[in-house]
C-alpha positions as CSV (number, residue, x, y, z in Angstrom):
1,M,-6.3,-182.6,-3.6
2,P,-9.2,-180.9,-5.4
3,R,-11.4,-183.4,-7.2
4,V,-14.2,-183.3,-9.7
5,V,-17.4,-183.6,-7.6
6,H,-20.1,-183.0,-10.2
7,F,-20.6,-182.9,-14.0
8,E,-23.1,-181.5,-16.4
9,I,-23.9,-182.9,-19.8
10,H,-25.5,-180.4,-22.2
11,A,-27.8,-182.2,-24.7
12,G,-29.6,-181.0,-27.8
13,N,-32.3,-183.7,-27.2
14,P,-32.5,-184.3,-23.5
15,E,-35.0,-187.2,-23.7
16,R,-32.7,-189.0,-26.2
17,A,-29.7,-188.5,-23.9
18,I,-31.7,-189.7,-20.9
19,N,-32.7,-192.8,-22.7
20,F,-29.1,-193.4,-23.8
21,Y,-27.5,-193.0,-20.4
22,Q,-30.2,-195.1,-18.7
23,K,-30.0,-198.0,-21.2
24,V,-26.3,-198.0,-21.7
25,F,-25.0,-197.2,-18.2
26,G,-28.0,-197.9,-16.0
27,W,-27.9,-194.3,-14.7
28,N,-31.0,-193.1,-12.8
29,I,-31.9,-189.7,-14.2
30,S,-34.8,-187.7,-12.8
31,K,-36.1,-184.1,-12.9
32,V,-35.0,-181.7,-10.2
33,G,-37.8,-179.7,-8.7
34,R,-40.5,-178.3,-11.0
35,T,-38.2,-177.4,-13.9
36,D,-37.1,-179.3,-16.9
37,A,-33.9,-177.3,-17.0
38,L,-31.9,-179.7,-14.9
39,L,-32.0,-183.4,-14.6
40,D,-30.2,-185.1,-11.7
41,G,-28.0,-188.1,-12.7
42,I,-27.2,-190.8,-10.2
43,T,-24.4,-192.9,-11.7
44,G,-24.0,-195.5,-9.1
45,P,-24.3,-196.5,-5.4
46,A,-23.1,-193.9,-2.9
47,D,-20.7,-196.5,-1.3
48,Q,-18.7,-196.9,-4.6
49,P,-16.2,-194.6,-6.1
50,G,-17.5,-192.1,-8.6
51,I,-19.4,-188.9,-9.0
52,N,-23.0,-187.9,-9.9
53,G,-24.0,-185.2,-12.3
54,G,-26.7,-183.5,-14.2
55,L,-28.1,-183.4,-17.7
56,L,-29.6,-180.2,-19.1
57,P,-30.9,-178.9,-22.4
58,R,-28.2,-177.3,-24.6
59,R,-28.9,-173.6,-25.0
60,G,-28.2,-172.7,-28.6
61,E,-27.5,-174.5,-31.8
62,L,-24.3,-176.1,-32.9
63,D,-23.0,-172.8,-34.3
64,G,-19.9,-172.4,-32.0
65,Q,-21.9,-170.5,-29.4
66,A,-23.5,-173.3,-27.3
67,V,-21.8,-175.6,-24.9
68,I,-21.3,-178.8,-26.8
69,A,-19.3,-180.7,-24.3
70,Y,-19.7,-181.3,-20.6
71,V,-18.9,-179.2,-17.6
72,C,-17.0,-180.5,-14.6
73,T,-17.2,-178.9,-11.1
74,V,-14.0,-179.1,-9.0
75,D,-14.2,-178.8,-5.2
76,V,-11.3,-176.5,-4.4
77,G,-12.2,-175.8,-0.8
78,I,-11.3,-172.3,0.3
79,G,-11.5,-170.1,-2.8
80,C,-8.8,-167.5,-1.9
81,A,-6.2,-170.2,-1.4
82,S,-7.1,-171.8,-4.8
83,I,-6.9,-168.4,-6.5
84,A,-3.4,-167.9,-5.1
85,T,-2.4,-171.3,-6.4
86,V,-3.7,-170.5,-9.9
87,E,-1.9,-167.2,-9.9
88,A,1.3,-168.7,-8.7
89,S,1.2,-171.4,-11.4
90,G,1.9,-168.8,-14.1
91,E,-0.8,-170.5,-16.3
92,L,-3.1,-167.5,-16.6
């Protein structure tokens, strides 16, 4: 069954969001590479159920154009089979 394997949180104030998630949930958030564009979030030990994700600066203002939620990545395996499943669902 395809599962969510990664998430992204888009934040207007990344430093504030980092502080929140670290203090409230104990997440370990660190910068990825040499860029401030993506922060890697470790939400718990690898031997426990759950997924890790990222935090990145929101691009744009709260004017209906920027992503103001979070993004989930689903591992669907072989893309062609998943496309056929979506098409067959009649939900397009």
